[in-house]
N, CA, C and O atoms as CSV, one atom per row, in Angstrom:
chain,resi,resn,atom,element,x,y,z
A,1,LEU,N,N,-37.085,81.706,9.557
A,1,LEU,CA,C,-38.271,80.983,9.528
A,1,LEU,C,C,-39.375,81.679,8.854
A,1,LEU,O,O,-39.618,82.855,9.124
A,2,GLN,N,N,-40.054,81.016,7.992
A,2,GLN,CA,C,-41.192,81.666,7.217
A,2,GLN,C,C,-42.138,82.123,8.117
A,2,GLN,O,O,-42.729,83.165,7.833
A,3,ILE,N,N,-42.424,81.483,9.258
A,3,ILE,CA,C,-43.505,82.024,10.177
A,3,ILE,C,C,-43.167,83.292,10.693
A,3,ILE,O,O,-44.098,84.022,11.031
A,4,SER,N,N,-41.994,83.693,10.818
A,4,SER,CA,C,-41.725,85.058,11.391
A,4,SER,C,C,-42.296,86.169,10.503
A,4,SER,O,O,-42.810,87.184,10.973
A,5,GLY,N,N,-42.176,85.916,9.172
A,5,GLY,CA,C,-42.670,86.950,8.198
A,5,GLY,C,C,-44.195,86.932,8.266
A,5,GLY,O,O,-44.855,87.970,8.318
A,6,GLU,N,N,-44.725,85.708,8.262
A,6,GLU,CA,C,-46.191,85.740,8.205
A,6,GLU,C,C,-46.878,86.227,9.427
A,6,GLU,O,O,-48.049,86.596,9.338
A,7,TYR,N,N,-46.220,86.261,10.615
A,7,TYR,CA,C,-46.838,86.819,11.828
A,7,TYR,C,C,-46.111,88.129,12.161
A,7,TYR,O,O,-46.262,88.550,13.308
A,8,ALA,N,N,-45.400,88.777,11.378
A,8,ALA,CA,C,-44.728,89.985,11.679
A,8,ALA,C,C,-45.810,91.038,12.176
A,8,ALA,O,O,-45.645,91.655,13.228
A,9,GLN,N,N,-46.848,91.201,11.421
A,9,GLN,CA,C,-47.803,92.212,11.811
A,9,GLN,C,C,-48.532,91.862,13.059
A,9,GLN,O,O,-48.649,92.747,13.908
A,10,LYS,N,N,-49.016,90.738,13.269
A,10,LYS,CA,C,-49.686,90.350,14.430
A,10,LYS,C,C,-48.788,90.537,15.736
A,10,LYS,O,O,-49.179,91.086,16.767
A,11,LEU,N,N,-47.552,90.005,15.533
A,11,LEU,CA,C,-46.589,90.206,16.675
A,11,LEU,C,C,-46.444,91.679,16.980
A,11,LEU,O,O,-46.557,92.083,18.138
A,12,SER,N,N,-46.197,92.488,15.970
A,12,SER,CA,C,-46.075,93.889,16.060
A,12,SER,C,C,-47.245,94.513,16.798
A,12,SER,O,O,-47.038,95.276,17.742
A,13,ASP,N,N,-48.491,94.202,16.383
A,13,ASP,CA,C,-49.675,94.702,16.975
A,13,ASP,C,C,-49.884,94.318,18.419
A,13,ASP,O,O,-50.564,95.028,19.160
A,14,ALA,N,N,-49.272,93.138,18.854
A,14,ALA,CA,C,-49.340,92.665,20.144
A,14,ALA,C,C,-48.164,93.211,21.041
A,14,ALA,O,O,-48.071,92.965,22.244
A,15,GLY,N,N,-47.310,93.950,20.347
A,15,GLY,CA,C,-46.144,94.506,21.107
A,15,GLY,C,C,-45.116,93.432,21.388
A,15,GLY,O,O,-44.473,93.473,22.437
A,16,LEU,N,N,-44.943,92.525,20.545
A,16,LEU,CA,C,-43.950,91.369,20.828
A,16,LEU,C,C,-42.817,91.352,19.877
A,16,LEU,O,O,-42.995,91.647,18.695
A,17,ALA,N,N,-41.703,91.029,20.329
A,17,ALA,CA,C,-40.515,90.943,19.452
A,17,ALA,C,C,-40.211,89.386,19.338
A,17,ALA,O,O,-40.071,88.695,20.347
A,18,LEU,N,N,-40.126,88.918,18.158
A,18,LEU,CA,C,-39.769,87.541,17.849
A,18,LEU,C,C,-38.261,87.318,17.760
A,18,LEU,O,O,-37.548,87.998,17.021
A,19,VAL,N,N,-37.826,86.386,18.504
A,19,VAL,CA,C,-36.349,85.987,18.551
A,19,VAL,C,C,-36.318,84.531,18.081
A,19,VAL,O,O,-36.830,83.614,18.723
A,20,THR,N,N,-35.633,84.374,16.830
A,20,THR,CA,C,-35.518,82.963,16.376
A,20,THR,C,C,-34.017,82.458,16.502
A,20,THR,O,O,-33.072,83.229,16.339
A,21,ASN,N,N,-33.866,81.169,16.791
A,21,ASN,CA,C,-32.560,80.572,16.848
A,21,ASN,C,C,-32.645,79.310,15.963
A,21,ASN,O,O,-33.307,78.318,16.267
A,22,VAL,N,N,-31.919,79.442,14.853
A,22,VAL,CA,C,-32.004,78.385,13.885
A,22,VAL,C,C,-30.550,78.003,13.517
A,22,VAL,O,O,-29.717,78.851,13.198
A,23,PRO,N,N,-30.286,76.630,13.580
A,23,PRO,CA,C,-28.833,76.132,13.259
A,23,PRO,C,C,-28.578,76.446,11.857
A,23,PRO,O,O,-29.472,76.663,11.039
A,24,GLU,N,N,-27.155,76.463,11.576
A,24,GLU,CA,C,-26.655,76.755,10.227
A,24,GLU,C,C,-27.026,75.694,9.156
A,24,GLU,O,O,-27.358,75.964,8.002
A,25,GLN,N,N,-26.920,74.379,9.721
A,25,GLN,CA,C,-27.221,73.380,8.814
A,25,GLN,C,C,-28.721,73.162,8.695
A,25,GLN,O,O,-29.432,73.396,9.673
A,26,SER,N,N,-29.235,72.735,7.573
A,26,SER,CA,C,-30.613,72.600,7.430
A,26,SER,C,C,-31.120,71.294,8.015
A,26,SER,O,O,-30.414,70.287,7.969
A,27,LEU,N,N,-32.210,71.289,8.510
A,27,LEU,CA,C,-32.860,70.153,9.177
A,27,LEU,C,C,-34.123,69.808,8.408
A,27,LEU,O,O,-34.827,70.683,7.904
A,28,ARG,N,N,-34.402,68.464,8.328
A,28,ARG,CA,C,-35.573,68.073,7.614
A,28,ARG,C,C,-36.283,67.080,8.397
A,28,ARG,O,O,-35.696,66.209,9.040
A,29,VAL,N,N,-37.592,67.211,8.345
A,29,VAL,CA,C,-38.542,66.123,8.977
A,29,VAL,C,C,-39.574,65.724,7.951
A,29,VAL,O,O,-39.835,66.423,6.972
A,30,MET,N,N,-40.115,64.637,8.206
A,30,MET,CA,C,-41.173,64.124,7.472
A,30,MET,C,C,-42.465,64.617,8.136
A,30,MET,O,O,-42.785,64.200,9.249
A,31,ALA,N,N,-43.208,65.503,7.457
A,31,ALA,CA,C,-44.451,65.988,8.090
A,31,ALA,C,C,-45.383,66.553,6.828
A,31,ALA,O,O,-44.959,66.899,5.726
A,32,ASP,N,N,-46.696,66.553,7.262
A,32,ASP,CA,C,-47.678,67.017,6.343
A,32,ASP,C,C,-47.722,68.425,6.444
A,32,ASP,O,O,-48.041,68.932,7.519
A,33,GLY,N,N,-47.410,69.206,5.350
A,33,GLY,CA,C,-47.227,70.644,5.330
A,33,GLY,C,C,-48.479,71.330,5.843
A,33,GLY,O,O,-48.350,72.280,6.614
A,34,ARG,N,N,-49.795,70.876,5.434
A,34,ARG,CA,C,-51.010,71.576,5.923
A,34,ARG,C,C,-51.228,71.391,7.428
A,34,ARG,O,O,-51.683,72.286,8.141
A,35,ARG,N,N,-50.892,70.225,7.850
A,35,ARG,CA,C,-50.987,69.999,9.366
A,35,ARG,C,C,-49.974,70.784,10.078
A,35,ARG,O,O,-50.333,71.400,11.082
A,36,MET,N,N,-48.687,70.844,9.668
A,36,MET,CA,C,-47.785,71.678,10.254
A,36,MET,C,C,-48.178,73.124,10.324
A,36,MET,O,O,-48.084,73.744,11.384
A,37,LEU,N,N,-48.607,73.662,9.242
A,37,LEU,CA,C,-49.095,74.975,9.165
A,37,LEU,C,C,-50.229,75.244,10.211
A,37,LEU,O,O,-50.275,76.317,10.813
A,38,ARG,N,N,-51.032,74.368,10.388
A,38,ARG,CA,C,-52.109,74.538,11.467
A,38,ARG,C,C,-51.422,74.454,12.837
A,38,ARG,O,O,-51.762,75.290,13.674
A,39,VAL,N,N,-50.562,73.607,13.139
A,39,VAL,CA,C,-49.893,73.602,14.385
A,39,VAL,C,C,-49.164,74.959,14.633
A,39,VAL,O,O,-49.311,75.582,15.685
A,40,PHE,N,N,-48.441,75.346,13.698
A,40,PHE,CA,C,-47.804,76.642,13.932
A,40,PHE,C,C,-48.751,77.694,14.148
A,40,PHE,O,O,-48.587,78.506,15.060
A,41,ASP,N,N,-49.831,77.738,13.290
A,41,ASP,CA,C,-50.880,78.891,13.333
A,41,ASP,C,C,-51.499,78.798,14.721
A,41,ASP,O,O,-51.772,79.834,15.327
A,42,ASN,N,N,-51.728,77.620,15.240
A,42,ASN,CA,C,-52.457,77.556,16.531
A,42,ASN,C,C,-51.513,78.156,17.667
A,42,ASN,O,O,-51.947,78.921,18.529
A,43,LEU,N,N,-50.175,77.740,17.594
A,43,LEU,CA,C,-49.311,78.157,18.616
A,43,LEU,C,C,-48.983,79.663,18.491
A,43,LEU,O,O,-48.939,80.331,19.524
A,44,MET,N,N,-48.746,80.251,17.263
A,44,MET,CA,C,-48.479,81.627,17.022
A,44,MET,C,C,-49.740,82.528,17.429
A,44,MET,O,O,-49.612,83.638,17.945
A,45,ASN,N,N,-50.861,81.983,17.167
A,45,ASN,CA,C,-52.047,82.737,17.478
A,45,ASN,C,C,-52.207,82.920,19.089
A,45,ASN,O,O,-52.597,83.960,19.620
A,46,ASN,N,N,-51.849,81.773,19.744
A,46,ASN,CA,C,-51.849,81.747,21.231
A,46,ASN,C,C,-50.815,82.707,21.739
A,46,ASN,O,O,-51.061,83.412,22.717
A,47,ILE,N,N,-49.712,82.757,21.136
A,47,ILE,CA,C,-48.651,83.703,21.498
A,47,ILE,C,C,-49.181,85.176,21.480
A,47,ILE,O,O,-49.114,85.977,22.412
A,48,CYS,N,N,-49.741,85.386,20.191
A,48,CYS,CA,C,-50.177,86.824,19.904
A,48,CYS,C,C,-51.278,87.188,20.855
A,48,CYS,O,O,-51.360,88.357,21.232
A,49,LYS,N,N,-52.068,86.352,21.244
A,49,LYS,CA,C,-53.245,86.604,22.079
A,49,LYS,C,C,-52.874,86.741,23.612
A,49,LYS,O,O,-53.379,87.630,24.297
A,50,TYR,N,N,-51.947,85.801,24.136
A,50,TYR,CA,C,-51.766,85.603,25.512
A,50,TYR,C,C,-50.483,86.003,26.066
A,50,TYR,O,O,-50.318,86.062,27.284
A,51,ALA,N,N,-49.544,86.288,25.209
A,51,ALA,CA,C,-48.109,86.755,25.739
A,51,ALA,C,C,-48.186,88.124,26.340
A,51,ALA,O,O,-49.025,88.948,25.977
A,52,GLN,N,N,-47.320,88.340,27.235
A,52,GLN,CA,C,-47.175,89.635,27.858
A,52,GLN,C,C,-46.794,90.689,26.874
A,52,GLN,O,O,-45.794,90.440,26.202
A,53,PRO,N,N,-47.396,91.801,26.669
A,53,PRO,CA,C,-46.944,92.771,25.784
A,53,PRO,C,C,-45.575,93.352,26.105
A,53,PRO,O,O,-45.122,93.324,27.249
A,54,SER,N,N,-44.906,93.894,25.042
A,54,SER,CA,C,-43.614,94.489,25.297
A,54,SER,C,C,-42.539,93.484,25.870
A,54,SER,O,O,-41.678,93.841,26.674
A,55,THR,N,N,-42.665,92.158,25.374
A,55,THR,CA,C,-41.724,91.118,25.675
A,55,THR,C,C,-41.186,90.407,24.473
A,55,THR,O,O,-41.711,90.599,23.376
A,56,ARG,N,N,-40.194,89.618,24.612
A,56,ARG,CA,C,-39.725,88.863,23.505
A,56,ARG,C,C,-40.393,87.398,23.583
A,56,ARG,O,O,-40.614,86.823,24.649
A,57,VAL,N,N,-40.668,86.906,22.383
A,57,VAL,CA,C,-41.116,85.401,22.329
A,57,VAL,C,C,-39.980,84.712,21.426
A,57,VAL,O,O,-39.306,85.299,20.579
A,58,TYR,N,N,-39.906,83.446,21.747
A,58,TYR,CA,C,-38.754,82.795,21.157
A,58,TYR,C,C,-39.208,81.559,20.302
A,58,TYR,O,O,-40.153,80.849,20.646
A,59,ILE,N,N,-38.526,81.366,19.249
A,59,ILE,CA,C,-38.721,80.090,18.527
A,59,ILE,C,C,-37.406,79.512,18.303
A,59,ILE,O,O,-36.607,80.202,17.668
A,60,ASN,N,N,-37.043,78.373,18.712
A,60,ASN,CA,C,-35.764,77.652,18.563
A,60,ASN,C,C,-35.946,76.364,17.804
A,60,ASN,O,O,-36.809,75.536,18.093
A,61,LEU,N,N,-35.049,76.237,16.775
A,61,LEU,CA,C,-35.026,74.987,16.132
A,61,LEU,C,C,-33.722,74.315,16.438
A,61,LEU,O,O,-32.657,74.926,16.344
A,62,ASP,N,N,-33.799,73.065,16.803
A,62,ASP,CA,C,-32.639,72.385,17.318
A,62,ASP,C,C,-32.704,70.913,16.818
A,62,ASP,O,O,-33.779,70.348,16.617
A,63,GLY,N,N,-31.507,70.332,16.631
A,63,GLY,CA,C,-31.468,68.962,16.323
A,63,GLY,C,C,-30.343,68.649,15.315
A,63,GLY,O,O,-29.591,69.527,14.891
A,64,ASP,N,N,-30.272,67.436,14.977
A,64,ASP,CA,C,-29.174,67.006,14.116
A,64,ASP,C,C,-29.759,65.669,13.474
A,64,ASP,O,O,-30.202,64.739,14.149
A,65,GLU,N,N,-29.707,65.692,12.183
A,65,GLU,CA,C,-30.168,64.476,11.476
A,65,GLU,C,C,-29.427,63.122,11.927
A,65,GLU,O,O,-29.959,62.012,11.887
A,66,GLY,N,N,-28.122,63.383,12.359
A,66,GLY,CA,C,-27.397,62.299,12.893
A,66,GLY,C,C,-27.943,61.620,14.122
A,66,GLY,O,O,-27.896,60.400,14.282
A,67,ASP,N,N,-28.480,62.494,15.005
A,67,ASP,CA,C,-29.007,61.898,16.311
A,67,ASP,C,C,-30.432,61.493,16.182
A,67,ASP,O,O,-30.939,60.844,17.097
A,68,GLY,N,N,-31.164,61.836,15.070
A,68,GLY,CA,C,-32.462,61.391,14.829
A,68,GLY,C,C,-33.599,62.170,15.317
A,68,GLY,O,O,-34.761,61.788,15.179
A,69,LEU,N,N,-33.233,63.361,15.937
A,69,LEU,CA,C,-34.355,64.082,16.564
A,69,LEU,C,C,-34.207,65.563,16.227
A,69,LEU,O,O,-33.107,66.113,16.278
A,70,VAL,N,N,-35.384,66.235,15.863
A,70,VAL,CA,C,-35.430,67.503,15.574
A,70,VAL,C,C,-36.550,68.122,16.554
A,70,VAL,O,O,-37.618,67.534,16.721
A,71,THR,N,N,-36.269,69.259,17.150
A,71,THR,CA,C,-37.172,69.911,17.956
A,71,THR,C,C,-37.401,71.447,17.640
A,71,THR,O,O,-36.482,72.201,17.319
A,72,ILE,N,N,-38.583,71.788,17.753
A,72,ILE,CA,C,-38.925,73.230,17.606
A,72,ILE,C,C,-39.626,73.645,18.861
A,72,ILE,O,O,-40.602,73.032,19.292
A,73,THR,N,N,-39.090,74.736,19.459
A,73,THR,CA,C,-39.531,75.117,20.740
A,73,THR,C,C,-40.161,76.634,20.673
A,73,THR,O,O,-39.545,77.534,20.102
A,74,PHE,N,N,-41.293,76.823,21.229
A,74,PHE,CA,C,-41.934,78.096,21.241
A,74,PHE,C,C,-42.011,78.505,22.789
A,74,PHE,O,O,-42.498,77.742,23.623
A,75,ARG,N,N,-41.500,79.753,23.107
A,75,ARG,CA,C,-41.453,80.183,24.449
A,75,ARG,C,C,-42.009,81.571,24.539
A,75,ARG,O,O,-41.751,82.398,23.664
A,76,ASN,N,N,-42.757,81.850,25.563
A,76,ASN,CA,C,-43.182,83.180,25.800
A,76,ASN,C,C,-43.543,83.344,27.293
A,76,ASN,O,O,-43.740,82.360,28.006
A,77,THR,N,N,-43.629,84.697,27.778
A,77,THR,CA,C,-44.148,84.961,29.075
A,77,THR,C,C,-45.506,85.274,28.935
A,77,THR,O,O,-45.891,86.099,28.106
A,78,SER,N,N,-46.327,84.614,29.763
A,78,SER,CA,C,-47.820,84.892,29.736
A,78,SER,C,C,-48.192,86.208,30.247
A,78,SER,O,O,-47.594,86.717,31.195
A,79,ARG,N,N,-49.208,86.798,29.618
A,79,ARG,CA,C,-49.710,88.081,30.156
A,79,ARG,C,C,-50.616,87.892,31.558
A,79,ARG,O,O,-50.773,88.788,32.387
A,80,TYR,N,N,-51.159,86.585,31.647
A,80,TYR,CA,C,-51.959,86.266,32.801
A,80,TYR,C,C,-51.237,85.221,33.632
A,80,TYR,O,O,-50.421,84.462,33.108
A,81,ALA,N,N,-51.524,85.177,34.889
A,81,ALA,CA,C,-51.034,84.209,35.824
A,81,ALA,C,C,-51.526,82.907,35.224
A,81,ALA,O,O,-52.692,82.821,34.839
A,82,LEU,N,N,-50.659,81.867,35.129
A,82,LEU,CA,C,-51.079,80.472,34.699
A,82,LEU,C,C,-51.256,79.727,35.936
A,82,LEU,O,O,-50.342,79.084,36.452
A,83,ASN,N,N,-52.502,79.819,36.437
A,83,ASN,CA,C,-52.945,79.076,37.635
A,83,ASN,C,C,-53.470,77.710,37.297
A,83,ASN,O,O,-54.516,77.312,37.809
A,84,ILE,N,N,-52.841,77.041,36.525
A,84,ILE,CA,C,-53.299,75.718,35.852
A,84,ILE,C,C,-52.084,74.861,35.520
A,84,ILE,O,O,-51.019,75.402,35.221
A,85,THR,N,N,-52.211,73.586,35.562
A,85,THR,CA,C,-51.137,72.663,35.160
A,85,THR,C,C,-51.081,72.575,33.683
A,85,THR,O,O,-52.054,72.825,32.972
A,86,SER,N,N,-49.863,72.195,33.215
A,86,SER,CA,C,-49.764,71.933,31.797
A,86,SER,C,C,-50.766,70.785,31.214
A,86,SER,O,O,-51.282,70.853,30.098
A,87,GLY,N,N,-50.948,69.802,32.069
A,87,GLY,CA,C,-51.835,68.745,31.680
A,87,GLY,C,C,-53.247,69.322,31.554
A,87,GLY,O,O,-53.944,68.998,30.593
A,88,GLU,N,N,-53.686,70.155,32.480
A,88,GLU,CA,C,-55.009,70.639,32.426
A,88,GLU,C,C,-55.165,71.639,31.255
A,88,GLU,O,O,-56.238,71.768,30.666
A,89,LEU,N,N,-54.093,72.315,30.954
A,89,LEU,CA,C,-54.211,73.283,29.873
A,89,LEU,C,C,-54.256,72.635,28.489
A,89,LEU,O,O,-54.688,73.276,27.531
A,90,MET,N,N,-53.815,71.364,28.359
A,90,MET,CA,C,-53.872,70.630,27.189
A,90,MET,C,C,-55.270,70.014,26.859
A,90,MET,O,O,-55.565,69.567,25.750
A,91,GLU,N,N,-56.102,70.040,27.950
A,91,GLU,CA,C,-57.456,69.484,27.769
A,91,GLU,C,C,-58.261,70.468,26.845
A,91,GLU,O,O,-58.034,71.677,26.814
A,92,ARG,N,N,-59.239,69.825,26.085
A,92,ARG,CA,C,-60.109,70.498,25.308
A,92,ARG,C,C,-60.905,71.572,26.083
A,92,ARG,O,O,-61.272,71.312,27.229
A,93,PHE,N,N,-61.181,72.730,25.535
A,93,PHE,CA,C,-62.095,73.735,26.040
A,93,PHE,C,C,-61.608,74.346,27.377
A,93,PHE,O,O,-62.371,74.977,28.108
A,94,VAL,N,N,-60.346,74.136,27.652
A,94,VAL,CA,C,-59.757,74.794,28.866
A,94,VAL,C,C,-58.858,75.959,28.505
A,94,VAL,O,O,-58.165,75.912,27.489
A,95,ARG,N,N,-58.856,76.969,29.291
A,95,ARG,CA,C,-58.097,78.058,29.178
A,95,ARG,C,C,-57.211,78.324,30.471
A,95,ARG,O,O,-57.575,77.907,31.570
A,96,GLY,N,N,-56.112,78.990,30.304
A,96,GLY,CA,C,-55.182,79.188,31.415
A,96,GLY,C,C,-55.751,79.963,32.521
A,96,GLY,O,O,-55.376,79.719,33.667
A,97,ASP,N,N,-56.705,80.965,32.265
A,97,ASP,CA,C,-57.362,81.803,33.234
A,97,ASP,C,C,-58.734,81.971,32.805
A,97,ASP,O,O,-59.018,82.599,31.785
A,98,SER,N,N,-59.661,81.382,33.619
A,98,SER,CA,C,-61.104,81.307,33.273
A,98,SER,C,C,-61.714,82.719,33.244
A,98,SER,O,O,-62.820,82.885,32.731
A,99,SER,N,N,-61.020,83.744,33.782
A,99,SER,CA,C,-61.587,85.054,33.774
A,99,SER,C,C,-61.262,85.843,32.433
A,99,SER,O,O,-61.705,86.978,32.256
A,100,ARG,N,N,-60.549,85.256,31.590
A,100,ARG,CA,C,-60.279,85.889,30.267
A,100,ARG,C,C,-61.466,85.893,29.424
A,100,ARG,O,O,-62.219,84.920,29.384
A,101,ASN,N,N,-61.657,86.942,28.759
A,101,ASN,CA,C,-62.750,87.150,27.802
A,101,ASN,C,C,-62.210,87.386,26.405
A,101,ASN,O,O,-62.514,88.376,25.741
A,102,THR,N,N,-61.432,86.470,26.013
A,102,THR,CA,C,-60.889,86.615,24.552
A,102,THR,C,C,-61.543,85.634,23.676
A,102,THR,O,O,-62.170,84.677,24.130
A,103,GLU,N,N,-61.401,85.867,22.433
A,103,GLU,CA,C,-61.999,84.953,21.469
A,103,GLU,C,C,-61.304,83.619,21.372
A,103,GLU,O,O,-60.132,83.522,21.737
A,104,GLY,N,N,-61.960,82.603,20.905
A,104,GLY,CA,C,-61.271,81.316,20.753
A,104,GLY,C,C,-62.124,80.266,21.409
A,104,GLY,O,O,-62.997,80.559,22.225
A,105,SER,N,N,-61.839,78.978,21.016
A,105,SER,CA,C,-62.647,77.904,21.585
A,105,SER,C,C,-61.995,77.033,22.672
A,105,SER,O,O,-62.620,76.135,23.237
A,106,GLY,N,N,-60.734,77.329,22.938
A,106,GLY,CA,C,-59.988,76.577,23.838
A,106,GLY,C,C,-59.514,75.160,23.287
A,106,GLY,O,O,-59.152,74.234,24.013
A,107,LEU,N,N,-59.565,75.128,21.954
A,107,LEU,CA,C,-59.111,73.882,21.334
A,107,LEU,C,C,-57.757,73.792,20.744
A,107,LEU,O,O,-57.245,72.711,20.451
A,108,GLY,N,N,-57.147,75.007,20.564
A,108,GLY,CA,C,-55.871,75.207,19.816
A,108,GLY,C,C,-54.751,74.233,20.279
A,108,GLY,O,O,-54.121,73.582,19.446
A,109,LEU,N,N,-54.510,74.136,21.598
A,109,LEU,CA,C,-53.354,73.281,22.030
A,109,LEU,C,C,-53.744,71.784,21.761
A,109,LEU,O,O,-52.922,70.994,21.297
A,110,SER,N,N,-54.983,71.441,22.061
A,110,SER,CA,C,-55.406,70.004,21.947
A,110,SER,C,C,-55.314,69.604,20.459
A,110,SER,O,O,-54.808,68.532,20.126
A,111,ILE,N,N,-55.781,70.430,19.630
A,111,ILE,CA,C,-55.756,70.155,18.134
A,111,ILE,C,C,-54.324,70.025,17.667
A,111,ILE,O,O,-53.970,69.105,16.930
A,112,ALA,N,N,-53.495,70.980,18.117
A,112,ALA,CA,C,-52.032,70.970,17.724
A,112,ALA,C,C,-51.390,69.624,18.220
A,112,ALA,O,O,-50.609,69.002,17.500
A,113,LYS,N,N,-51.718,69.232,19.372
A,113,LYS,CA,C,-51.177,67.878,19.875
A,113,LYS,C,C,-51.626,66.831,19.073
A,113,LYS,O,O,-50.787,66.042,18.638
A,114,SER,N,N,-52.910,66.675,18.779
A,114,SER,CA,C,-53.460,65.711,17.900
A,114,SER,C,C,-52.809,65.668,16.529
A,114,SER,O,O,-52.465,64.594,16.035
A,115,LEU,N,N,-52.638,66.846,15.905
A,115,LEU,CA,C,-52.077,66.919,14.654
A,115,LEU,C,C,-50.566,66.347,14.708
A,115,LEU,O,O,-50.151,65.539,13.878
A,116,MET,N,N,-49.862,66.804,15.673
A,116,MET,CA,C,-48.436,66.285,15.786
A,116,MET,C,C,-48.467,64.755,15.862
A,116,MET,O,O,-47.712,64.078,15.165
A,117,GLU,N,N,-49.285,64.258,16.654
A,117,GLU,CA,C,-49.376,62.781,16.909
A,117,GLU,C,C,-49.685,62.051,15.523
A,117,GLU,O,O,-49.120,60.997,15.229
A,118,LEU,N,N,-50.598,62.660,14.706
A,118,LEU,CA,C,-50.978,62.103,13.457
A,118,LEU,C,C,-49.764,62.079,12.563
A,118,LEU,O,O,-49.642,61.190,11.720
A,119,MET,N,N,-48.891,62.999,12.714
A,119,MET,CA,C,-47.652,63.068,11.826
A,119,MET,C,C,-46.480,62.255,12.503
A,119,MET,O,O,-45.323,62.346,12.092
A,120,GLY,N,N,-46.827,61.499,13.504
A,120,GLY,CA,C,-45.671,60.715,14.174
A,120,GLY,C,C,-44.811,61.553,15.038
A,120,GLY,O,O,-43.776,61.039,15.462
A,121,GLY,N,N,-45.085,62.720,15.344
A,121,GLY,CA,C,-44.316,63.682,16.158
A,121,GLY,C,C,-44.969,63.732,17.564
A,121,GLY,O,O,-45.875,62.971,17.907
A,122,SER,N,N,-44.436,64.683,18.336
A,122,SER,CA,C,-44.989,64.930,19.597
A,122,SER,C,C,-45.002,66.395,19.991
A,122,SER,O,O,-44.235,67.210,19.479
A,123,LEU,N,N,-45.927,66.713,20.947
A,123,LEU,CA,C,-46.041,68.066,21.468
A,123,LEU,C,C,-46.130,67.947,22.967
A,123,LEU,O,O,-46.996,67.273,23.524
A,124,ALA,N,N,-45.135,68.674,23.637
A,124,ALA,CA,C,-45.008,68.698,24.972
A,124,ALA,C,C,-45.233,70.121,25.566
A,124,ALA,O,O,-44.622,71.055,25.047
A,125,LEU,N,N,-45.980,70.327,26.510
A,125,LEU,CA,C,-46.247,71.724,27.045
A,125,LEU,C,C,-45.617,71.814,28.508
A,125,LEU,O,O,-45.755,70.891,29.311
A,126,TYR,N,N,-44.983,72.875,28.776
A,126,TYR,CA,C,-44.355,73.161,30.050
A,126,TYR,C,C,-44.828,74.478,30.564
A,126,TYR,O,O,-44.734,75.502,29.887
A,127,VAL,N,N,-45.361,74.448,31.820
A,127,VAL,CA,C,-45.641,75.795,32.407
A,127,VAL,C,C,-44.862,75.910,33.707
A,127,VAL,O,O,-44.909,75.065,34.601
A,128,ASP,N,N,-44.135,77.035,33.738
A,128,ASP,CA,C,-43.385,77.254,35.012
A,128,ASP,C,C,-43.496,78.860,35.351
A,128,ASP,O,O,-42.878,79.759,34.781
A,129,GLY,N,N,-44.405,78.984,36.383
A,129,GLY,CA,C,-44.738,80.382,36.739
A,129,GLY,C,C,-45.495,80.982,35.542
A,129,GLY,O,O,-46.565,80.503,35.167
A,130,ASP,N,N,-44.936,82.001,34.971
A,130,ASP,CA,C,-45.473,82.708,33.836
A,130,ASP,C,C,-44.879,82.273,32.543
A,130,ASP,O,O,-45.307,82.769,31.500
A,131,LEU,N,N,-43.875,81.337,32.524
A,131,LEU,CA,C,-43.239,80.836,31.302
A,131,LEU,C,C,-44.170,79.808,30.685
A,131,LEU,O,O,-44.579,78.844,31.332
A,132,PHE,N,N,-44.484,80.027,29.465
A,132,PHE,CA,C,-45.269,79.106,28.697
A,132,PHE,C,C,-44.349,78.497,27.558
A,132,PHE,O,O,-43.810,79.212,26.713
A,133,LYS,N,N,-44.220,77.186,27.603
A,133,LYS,CA,C,-43.262,76.671,26.618
A,133,LYS,C,C,-43.750,75.418,25.895
A,133,LYS,O,O,-44.094,74.456,26.582
A,134,VAL,N,N,-43.807,75.349,24.535
A,134,VAL,CA,C,-44.229,74.245,23.869
A,134,VAL,C,C,-43.067,73.641,22.998
A,134,VAL,O,O,-42.425,74.367,22.239
A,135,THR,N,N,-42.816,72.326,23.121
A,135,THR,CA,C,-41.838,71.775,22.311
A,135,THR,C,C,-42.374,70.715,21.465
A,135,THR,O,O,-43.035,69.786,21.929
A,136,LEU,N,N,-42.066,70.858,20.087
A,136,LEU,CA,C,-42.612,70.039,19.015
A,136,LEU,C,C,-41.408,69.076,18.768
A,136,LEU,O,O,-40.290,69.559,18.585
A,137,GLY,N,N,-41.607,67.736,18.759
A,137,GLY,CA,C,-40.487,66.749,18.503
A,137,GLY,C,C,-40.758,66.049,17.250
A,137,GLY,O,O,-41.922,65.738,16.997
A,138,PHE,N,N,-39.824,65.769,16.446
A,138,PHE,CA,C,-39.846,65.018,15.284
A,138,PHE,C,C,-38.690,64.031,15.178
A,138,PHE,O,O,-37.625,64.216,15.768
A,139,THR,N,N,-38.942,62.963,14.395
A,139,THR,CA,C,-37.808,62.190,13.950
A,139,THR,C,C,-37.159,62.835,12.676
A,139,THR,O,O,-37.849,63.158,11.710
A,140,ALA,N,N,-35.952,62.988,12.714
A,140,ALA,CA,C,-35.224,63.593,11.563
A,140,ALA,C,C,-35.478,62.727,10.334
A,140,ALA,O,O,-35.431,61.499,10.397
A,141,ALA,N,N,-35.752,63.410,9.196
A,141,ALA,CA,C,-35.763,62.603,7.887
A,141,ALA,C,C,-34.372,62.623,7.386
A,141,ALA,O,O,-33.641,63.610,7.462
A,142,THR,N,N,-34.020,61.405,6.835
A,142,THR,CA,C,-32.681,61.269,6.205
A,142,THR,C,C,-32.731,61.265,4.703
A,142,THR,O,O,-33.717,60.800,4.132
A,143,ALA,N,N,-31.745,61.745,4.059
A,143,ALA,CA,C,-31.789,61.752,2.578
A,143,ALA,C,C,-31.768,60.426,2.066
A,143,ALA,O,O,-31.054,59.593,2.625
A,144,PRO,N,N,-32.512,60.092,0.994
A,144,PRO,CA,C,-32.488,58.754,0.410
A,144,PRO,C,C,-31.084,58.504,-0.278
A,144,PRO,O,O,-30.441,59.451,-0.732
A,145,ASP,N,N,-30.678,57.340,-0.333
A,145,ASP,CA,C,-29.409,57.034,-1.043
A,145,ASP,C,C,-29.638,57.108,-2.489
A,145,ASP,O,O,-30.673,56.645,-2.969
A,146,ILE,N,N,-28.680,57.698,-3.258
A,146,ILE,CA,C,-28.792,57.963,-4.630
A,146,ILE,C,C,-27.832,56.929,-5.203
A,146,ILE,O,O,-26.683,56.905,-4.762
A,147,LEU,N,N,-28.215,56.058,-6.164
A,147,LEU,CA,C,-27.320,55.052,-6.727
A,147,LEU,C,C,-26.703,55.606,-7.946
A,147,LEU,O,O,-25.904,54.931,-8.596
């Protein structure tokens, strides 16, 4: 994944090891490149700021053009107790722990979700204890028939 190279230094600075799982066959989706970059940027910046240091973070790409769905999943262990529901965390200007004094507007997840919806995809957030997981869903793009 290109994103692993772009975030190598930030991940290293945060003491995080990135583990990626990508299928052998290539998967394609119809998406706006600039919007996708912004979604990935928001998610990776959150991981670098809020993941527990000295842990692994995961990005999994899964799907099959045959079944019509492609998913990209970002998972990490939070450095702070997530004393908030995933629904509340998706709201604008809300952070997982109000005592944090980190930079940011609290808009990243909300913006990412809006951008995914504009592209016809979805963003689902799951919080389970300290596990933070975001799944991006897309309809697989199929190759046009060539006559």
